[in-house]
N, C-alpha and C positions, 0 to 999 in steps of 0.2 A: 732461602735465600741460599746462593752458591757463595764457596770458599772464594776471597777475594784473589784476583789473579796475581795478587804481589806476593802471595804466601809460597813459599816451598819448602820441603821437608829440610833440615837442617842437620839434625842426628838423635838420634835416641839415646836416651841415658840409662845406664842401668848401675844401680846403687851397689858396692862390694865392700865387704869389712877390709879384706888385704887388695892394696892396688897392686903388689909385686905380683902374688899370685895368680888374681885376674888378669894381668897383663901376659902372662907365660899362657894361660889357657886361650884366652882369646888370639893372642899372636897365633897359635897352632892352629886355631880353629879355622880362622881366618886365611891364614898362609898370609900375612901382612906383618909390618913392624909398627908400633906406636909411633909417632911424632910428636915428641915432648911430652913433659910433666907440668902441671902448674898448679899451683897454689891460688885457690878463688877462695880470698878471706872474706867476701861480703857473704859467701855460702859457706862458708867454714868446711871448705873441701879441697882436696888434691884430687886433679882430673888427669886421665890421658885420653886422647881421641887416635882411633884407627879407621885407616880409609878402607872401603871396599869399593866397586866399581860404581856402584851406585847409591853409598849411601855412607855414612860416618856414626862410628858408635863411640859413646861418651863413657867412660867407666869413670864413677867416683867413689871416693872413699874420704868417709868423716876424718877431719881433722881433733875434733875434739867430741867426747860423749855428751856435749849438750847441742851438736849442731842436727839441721832438720834430717838430715841424713843417718846420721848415728838414730836419733829416734825413729825414723822409717825401718831401719834396718832391725831394730828392737822390737817394733810392734809387727813389721810383715815378714823380715828376713829380707837377704840379697834379692834382688830382680829387677826388673823393668822399673824403672823411677819415674821417668818422664819421656814425653816427645817434643822435639823442639821445631819450631817454624822460624824461618828467617822471613823477615817482611820488612819493607821497605823504610817505613816511617812508623817506631814503634808506640810513639806516642799518642799519634792518630789512630794507632789500633786499639790501644788501650782506652781512649775516649769512645771510640766505637764503640767497642763490647761493654765499655762501662754502661754506655747510654743504652745499649741493648738488655741490659740487666745480669751480665755476667758478673759473679763473684770473683774479683780482683785480688793477688795475694799481694800486687805492687802496683799502686796506681801511677807510679814514677820508675822508670826503669833505672835498674843499678849496675854497676859496673859487672861484667862477664868475664869469661875464658876468652882468649885469642882476641882482647882489645873490642869486645863486644858490649851493646847495651843488653839487658836481659830483663824479663819479667815475665812472673807466673800468674797463670789463672789456676783459682783453686778445683780441684779434681771435683768437687760436687755440683760445679757446671758443666762439666763435661763427661759425666757417666763415670765417675770413680777414675780420671785420667787427669793426671798434671800434665800441665801444658806449658810450654816456655815458648815465649817470643822472644826473638834477638833480632838483632839489627847492628850494624857496623856503626862504629862511633865516626861522627864527621867532623 
């Protein structure tokens, strides 16, 4: 089965302990400036995005010690956290993947950064990769 044509890479998420420190490093690395910072309370993180010519990088730092990103960093250290795909109809994709036997962290989308809906697929369904689906709110 091929990837649905409506999917496109949206961003790569990188978990960091200090958003200020990581932003300085990634801005130098990528030769660009971040555009805005945002608290995503549904996920317990503060995020900042950086654009490159063909991809976006999301740096995410925990807002509390009990957030999933804090737990991720404590267990695995800083690093790649998730790969996000933009889809046209997030609920239809969640329903489709559930019917195919994928393990979903979210069966319904929740509010995410930049006014998008988001939902995550469990890494055990995707060879240890956390996958985020996102869609613009209509």
